[in-house]
C-alpha positions in Angstrom: 0.6 0.2 -0.2 1.0 3.7 -0.4 2.1 6.0 1.3 -0.3 8.7 2.4 2.4 11.0 1.0 3.0 9.1 -1.7 -0.8 9.7 -3.0 -2.4 12.4 -5.0 -4.1 15.0 -3.9 -7.6 13.4 -5.4 -7.4 10.4 -4.0 -6.1 11.2 -0.7 -9.0 13.7 -0.8 -11.4 11.1 -1.7 -10.2 8.3 1.1 -10.6 11.0 3.6 -14.2 12.2 3.0 -14.8 8.2 2.9 -13.4 7.8 5.8 -10.7 5.5 5.0 -8.5 7.6 6.8 -8.8 10.6 9.5 -7.9 14.0 9.0 -5.6 13.7 12.5 -3.6 10.6 10.6 -3.2 12.5 7.5 -2.3 15.7 9.2 0.4 13.6 11.8 2.0 11.9 8.8 2.3 14.7 6.7 3.9 16.8 9.9 6.3 14.6 10.1 7.7 14.2 6.9 8.3 18.4 7.0 10.1 18.1 10.5 12.5 15.5 8.8 12.9 16.9 5.3 12.7 20.6 6.3 15.4 20.9 7.4 17.8 20.0 4.2 15.6 21.4 1.9 14.5 24.9 3.9 10.5 24.6 2.0 9.0 25.8 5.8 9.4 29.6 7.4 6.7 28.5 10.4 5.6 25.3 11.2 2.2 25.4 12.1 1.9 22.0 14.2 -0.7 23.0 17.1 -2.9 25.0 14.8 -2.2 22.2 11.9 -3.4 19.2 14.3 -6.7 21.3 15.9 -7.8 21.9 13.1 -7.2 18.2 12.0 -9.0 17.3 15.0 -12.3 20.2 14.1 -12.3 18.6 10.1 -12.8 14.6 12.1 -15.2 15.8 14.1 -17.3 17.5 11.2 -17.1 14.3 9.2 -18.4 12.2 12.0 -21.1 14.6 12.1 -22.6 13.9 8.8 -22.4 17.8 7.4 -21.7 18.7 4.1 -18.0 18.5 3.5 -15.4 20.9 1.8 -13.9 20.1 -1.3 -10.5 19.7 0.0 -11.9 18.6 3.4 -8.9 17.1 5.5 -6.1 17.9 2.8 -2.9 19.7 4.1 -1.5 22.2 2.1 0.8 25.3 2.8 1.1 29.3 2.2 3.9 31.5 1.3 5.0 33.8 4.2 3.4 36.3 1.6 -0.1 35.7 3.0 -1.5 36.2 6.3 -3.0 33.0 8.0 -4.6 33.8 12.1 -2.9 33.5 14.4 0.5 32.2 12.4 3.1 35.3 11.9 3.7 37.1 8.2 7.3 37.6 8.1 7.0 38.8 4.1 10.8 37.6 4.3 12.2 40.8 4.9 14.4 41.5 8.0 13.7 45.2 7.4 10.0 45.1 9.0 8.5 43.3 12.6 6.7 40.2 11.9 3.2 40.1 13.5 1.1 37.4 14.3 -1.9 37.7 11.9 -5.3 38.6 13.7 -7.3 37.1 10.8 -7.0 34.8 7.3 -5.5 36.9 4.4 -8.8 36.2 1.5 -6.6 33.4 0.0 -5.9 31.7 3.4 -10.1 32.0 4.9 -11.6 30.6 1.1 -9.3 27.3 1.4 -10.1 27.1 5.4 -13.4 27.2 4.3 -13.0 25.2 1.2 -11.6 22.7 4.4 -8.2 22.4 3.8 -5.4 22.1 7.1 -2.9 24.9 6.4 0.5 23.3 7.9 2.4 26.6 7.6 4.1 29.4 5.8 6.8 28.6 3.0 10.0 30.3 2.0 9.9 33.3 -0.1 12.3 36.0 -1.3 12.2 39.1 0.0 8.2 40.6 -0.7 7.9 38.0 -3.2 9.9 40.2 -5.9 12.7 38.0 -7.0 12.2 34.2 -9.4 14.6 32.9 -6.3 13.6 32.1 -2.9 16.2 33.6 -0.6 16.2 36.0 2.0 17.8 37.4 5.2 15.8 35.4 7.9 16.1 32.4 7.1 18.1 29.5 5.4 17.0 29.5 1.7 14.6 27.2 -0.1 16.6 23.8 -1.4 15.4 22.5 -4.7 14.8 18.8 -4.0 15.5 17.7 -7.2 19.2 19.0 -6.2 19.9 21.0 -3.3 22.6 22.8 -4.5 19.7 24.3 -7.1 17.6 26.4 -6.4 13.8 25.7 -5.8 12.9 28.7 -8.1 10.6 31.9 -7.2 8.6 33.4 -5.2 7.0 30.2 -4.7 9.8 28.8 -4.3 9.7 27.2 -0.8 6.0 25.9 -1.7 6.6 24.1 -4.6 10.2 22.8 -3.3 7.3 21.3 -0.8 5.2 20.1 -3.1 8.1 18.3 -4.7 9.5 16.7 -1.6 6.0 15.6 -0.8 5.9 17.6 2.2 2.1 18.4 0.9 0.5 17.1 -1.6 0.0 20.1 -3.7 -0.3 24.1 -2.6 -1.6 27.7 -4.0 1.3 29.7 -4.9 0.6 33.6 -6.1 2.1 34.4 -9.5 2.9 38.8 -10.2 5.8 37.7 -13.2 6.0 34.0 -13.4 5.7 33.0 -9.8 4.2 30.1 -9.3 5.1 28.5 -13.5 9.1 29.1 -12.5 9.2 27.4 -9.6 7.4 24.5 -11.0 9.2 24.0 -14.2 12.8 24.0 -11.7 11.0 21.2 -9.5 9.0 19.3 -12.2 5.6 20.2 -11.1 2.6 21.7 -12.7 2.3 25.1 -11.8 -0.7 27.1 -13.3 -1.3 30.8 -13.7 -4.9 32.0 -14.2 -6.6 34.3 -16.2 -6.4 37.9 -14.7 -9.5 37.5 -12.2 -10.0 33.7 -12.3 -9.6 33.9 -8.6 -11.4 36.1 -6.9 -8.6 36.4 -3.4 -5.4 37.8 -4.8 -5.9 39.0 -8.1 -7.9 42.0 -10.2 -7.3 45.7 -8.4 -5.0 44.1 -5.7 -1.6 45.7 -7.0 -0.6 48.3 -9.9 0.1 46.7 -12.9 -3.4 43.9 -11.8 -0.4 41.4 -12.3 -0.7 38.9 -9.5 -3.3 35.7 -9.1 -3.5 33.3 -7.0 -2.8 29.4 -8.6 -2.2 25.4 -8.0 1.2 23.7 -7.9 0.7 20.4 -7.6 1.6 17.5 -9.2 -0.6 16.8 -12.3 -3.9 18.7 -14.2 -5.7 16.8 -12.2 -4.6 17.3 -8.6 -4.4 21.4 -10.4 -8.0 20.8 -11.4 -8.9 20.3 -8.1 -7.4 23.1 -6.3 -8.5 25.4 -8.9 -12.2 24.6 -7.9 -11.4 25.4 -4.9 -9.6 28.3 -5.6 -12.8 30.0 -7.2 -15.8 29.1 -5.4 -16.6 32.1 -3.7 -18.2 35.6 -5.0 -16.6 37.4 -7.6 -16.9 40.9 -8.1 -13.8 41.7 -10.6 -15.0 43.4 -13.6 -12.0 42.0 -15.8 -12.8 38.1 -14.9 -12.9 36.3 -18.9 -15.4 33.5 -17.9 -14.5 30.3 -19.0 -16.8 28.2 -21.5 -16.8 24.8 -20.6 -19.2 23.5 -18.4 -17.6 21.9 -16.0 -15.1 21.9 -13.4 -11.8 22.0 -13.8 -11.2 19.2 -12.1 -13.7 17.2 -15.1 -11.5 19.1 -18.0 -8.3 17.7 -16.4 -9.4 14.4 -16.5 -11.3 14.4 -19.5 -8.3 15.6 -21.4 -10.3 16.5 -24.4 -9.6 18.9 -27.3 -7.2 19.0 -30.5 -5.8 22.6 -30.5 -4.0 25.1 -33.2 -0.6 25.4 -31.3 1.8 28.3 -32.2 5.5 28.1 -31.3 7.5 30.8 -30.3 10.9 31.8 -28.2 10.8 35.7 -28.8 10.8 37.2 -25.8 9.7 40.8 -24.8 13.0 41.3 -23.1 15.6 40.5 -26.3 15.5 43.7 -27.2 17.0 45.3 -23.4 19.3 41.7 -23.0 21.1 38.5 -24.4 18.0 35.8 -23.9 19.4 32.4 -25.2 18.2 28.6 -24.6 20.6 26.5 -22.9 20.3 22.7 -24.5 18.4 21.3 -21.8 15.5 24.7 -22.5 15.7 23.6 -25.8 15.4 20.1 -25.7 12.5 20.4 -23.7 10.5 22.4 -26.1 11.0 19.6 -29.2 10.0 17.0 -26.5 7.2 19.4 -25.6 6.4 19.8 -29.6 6.6 15.8 -30.0 4.1 14.6 -28.0 1.6 17.6 -28.4 1.9 16.8 -31.9 1.3 12.8 -31.2 -1.6 14.0 -28.9 -3.1 15.5 -32.2 -2.6 18.9 -32.1 -1.7 21.5 -34.7 1.9 23.0 -33.9 2.7 25.7 -35.8 5.5 27.9 -35.8 4.9 31.7 -35.4 6.3 35.2 -35.9 5.3 37.1 -32.6 7.0 40.3 -32.1 7.1 42.4 -29.2 7.1 46.1 -28.4 11.3 46.5 -27.4 9.8 49.1 -24.4 8.8 46.4 -22.7 11.6 46.1 -20.6 11.9 49.1 -18.7 7.7 49.5 -18.6 7.4 46.2 -17.2 10.1 47.2 -14.5 8.6 50.6 -13.5 5.2 49.0 -12.6 6.6 45.6 -11.1 8.5 47.5 -8.2 6.2 50.5 -7.9 4.5 49.1 -5.0 8.3 49.2 -3.3 8.2 52.8 -3.3 5.3 53.0 -0.9 6.5 50.0 1.2 6.4 51.2 5.7 9.7 50.5 5.6 11.7 52.9 8.3 15.0 54.7 6.9 16.8 53.0 10.3 15.6 49.5 8.8 17.0 50.0 5.0 20.0 48.5 5.5 18.4 45.1 6.1 16.9 45.7 2.7 18.7 42.5 0.0 20.6 44.6 -2.7 18.3 43.9 -4.7 15.1 44.9 -2.8 17.3 48.4 -1.6 18.2 49.2 -5.5 14.7 48.8 -7.3 12.9 50.6 -4.0 14.9 53.9 -4.5 14.7 53.9 -8.8 11.2 53.2 -7.8 10.9 56.3 -5.0 12.9 58.6 -7.8 10.0 57.8 -10.5 7.7 60.8 -11.4 3.9 60.1 -12.2 4.6 60.8 -15.6 7.5 57.7 -15.7 4.6 55.6 -14.0 1.6 56.6 -15.8 3.5 56.6 -19.9 5.2 52.8 -18.1 1.6 52.0 -17.9 0.4 53.1 -21.5 3.2 51.1 -22.4 1.8 47.7 -20.9 -1.9 48.6 -22.0 -0.9 48.7 -25.4 1.4 45.9 -25.1 -1.6 43.5 -24.0 -3.7 44.7 -26.6 -0.5 44.2 -29.6 0.1 41.0 -28.2 -3.3 39.1 -27.5 -4.4 40.3 -31.4 -1.2 38.7 -32.0 -2.0 35.6 -30.0 -5.3 35.3 -31.8 -4.1 33.4 -34.6 -3.9 30.4 -32.3 -6.0 28.3 -29.3 -2.3 28.4 -27.3 0.9 29.9 -27.5 4.2 27.0 -27.1 7.0 28.6 -25.2 10.1 27.1 -22.8 9.1 27.2 -19.7 12.5 28.6 -18.2 15.4 29.4 -20.7 18.1 27.7 -18.3 18.6 24.6 -16.0 18.2 25.3 -12.4 20.3 28.0 -11.0 22.4 27.2 -8.2 21.8 29.0 -4.5 23.6 32.3 -4.1 24.0 32.5 -8.3 21.1 35.6 -8.5 22.6 37.8 -5.3 26.3 37.0 -6.0 26.4 40.4 -7.7 25.1 44.0 -7.5 21.2 44.1 -7.5 21.2 45.6 -11.1 23.1 42.1 -12.2 20.9 40.6 -10.0 17.8 41.7 -11.9 19.0 40.3 -15.2 20.2 37.6 -15.0 16.4 37.0 -13.3 14.9 38.1 -17.2 17.8 35.8 -18.3 16.9 33.1 -16.8 12.5 33.3 -17.2 12.4 35.0 -20.2 8.8 34.4 -21.4 6.4 34.1 -18.2 6.0 38.1 -17.0 4.7 38.6 -20.4 1.4 36.6 -19.5 1.1 38.3 -16.2 0.5 41.8 -18.3 -2.2 40.6 -21.0 -3.7 38.2 -18.0 -3.9 35.7 -19.6 -3.9 31.9 -18.7 -1.1 30.1 -19.1 0.4 26.7 -17.2 4.5 25.1 -17.5 4.5 21.3 -18.0 7.2 18.9 -17.1 8.5 17.1 -20.5 12.0 16.6 -19.7 13.6 14.7 -17.3 17.6 15.1 -17.7 20.0 12.3 -16.8 21.1 14.1 -13.6 17.6 14.2 -12.8 16.3 17.5 -13.5 13.2 18.3 -14.7 12.8 20.6 -17.6 9.2 21.6 -19.3 7.6 23.6 -21.5 5.0 26.6 -21.1 1.3 26.9 -22.7 -0.4 30.4 -22.8 -4.4 29.9 -23.0 -7.2 32.2 -24.9 -8.9 34.5 -22.0 -10.7 32.2 -19.9 -9.3 28.8 -20.6 -7.9 27.5 -17.8 -9.7 24.0 -19.0 -8.4 23.7 -21.9 -4.6 24.3 -20.6 -5.8 22.0 -18.0 -7.1 19.2 -20.7 -4.1 19.4 -22.6 -1.4 18.8 -19.6 -3.7 15.9 -18.7 -2.7 15.1 -22.3 1.0 16.2 -21.7 1.3 13.5 -19.1 -0.5 10.6 -20.7 2.0 10.4 -23.6 4.7 12.2 -21.9 
């Protein structure tokens, strides 16, 4: 019989609902696994043993009472340490602010608590979730379970490492420039960024560029669909949302795995106008592997001639970092910021309102132009990342500007999707001889997460 941590999240959820295993047993099992593995992997900043066990006992009482159970009844997960969870400290990955204990759940934590999921703790993030790696000044870096010398990327890197190491079955991440998809690619997971406004919690008008949305990190399309179904189960008042044409649940779409699509392939990046963007051999091989499996699945995979506005690089950095200008950091604590945060914060504070408005206009036009080009296809296929996972410390061993350029060169295909508000998924397509995983990104039409999950399931079946 499989160990509890080896079960897919869907199988585990069904066993909990049937009463084959109790929430207390499941929670205790995963907490013990975290206690063993986390010292070497740095996935968790805070492990909430007592909170989790109390929640598990409550879940078992609900099960015994015969009331209707939530869609994630008793299933463990964890939150990035950017998300407030009642009774647990929030660090934001920074040494520049005091770490207060949250008085109430953030909306994202609240909806998952109501779904019946049990949070086991808070996972490692870069400072303020700013970077595509998960290292900061307050805790050991998150490490990649596929090779502990390497980064699991970020900013959802602690969560991705925890899922990849099976310390939790799946996890919610947040994605403002690739922060779900990049760590999923680095650790061999499925990482889905939903459409702008699809998940009411943690999306919409929450940031200046409307870039951030919450979504699942999982081992499979089905598990990602299960978590996404829970994430969308609350009133949605976002005017920017795009409704899916699929009539069923996201889980059903993944399980049915139906559809044949016209898929355009592109290695063009909007960062190419500002820096050298090139693919290493592993990224190229992963893309070719993805093309081959999609063709075997019956899709029409064609080349594209996509082009991007050369002003994108400067405009994206300005809008992406604008919030740093108003972060409540006391002057005497600014020296505690990481180098990249300090560099980007000072630059943000020096921007004028006219410059900021101009950058927003550039990105607004970029969104329109890019979606118009993409509309010739059902999906766009790109590499997930341009390189194999980077060593711990690779980004931050130089100045802040070099750090930023290295991030763009590692992940040049993700932030443009946030600017456009489109759904996208990264999927493993290649296992290297040393055990590392590489993959591809599929970008969908507005509101078509169900199609992305269906194609992801097809890749899993044929890969």
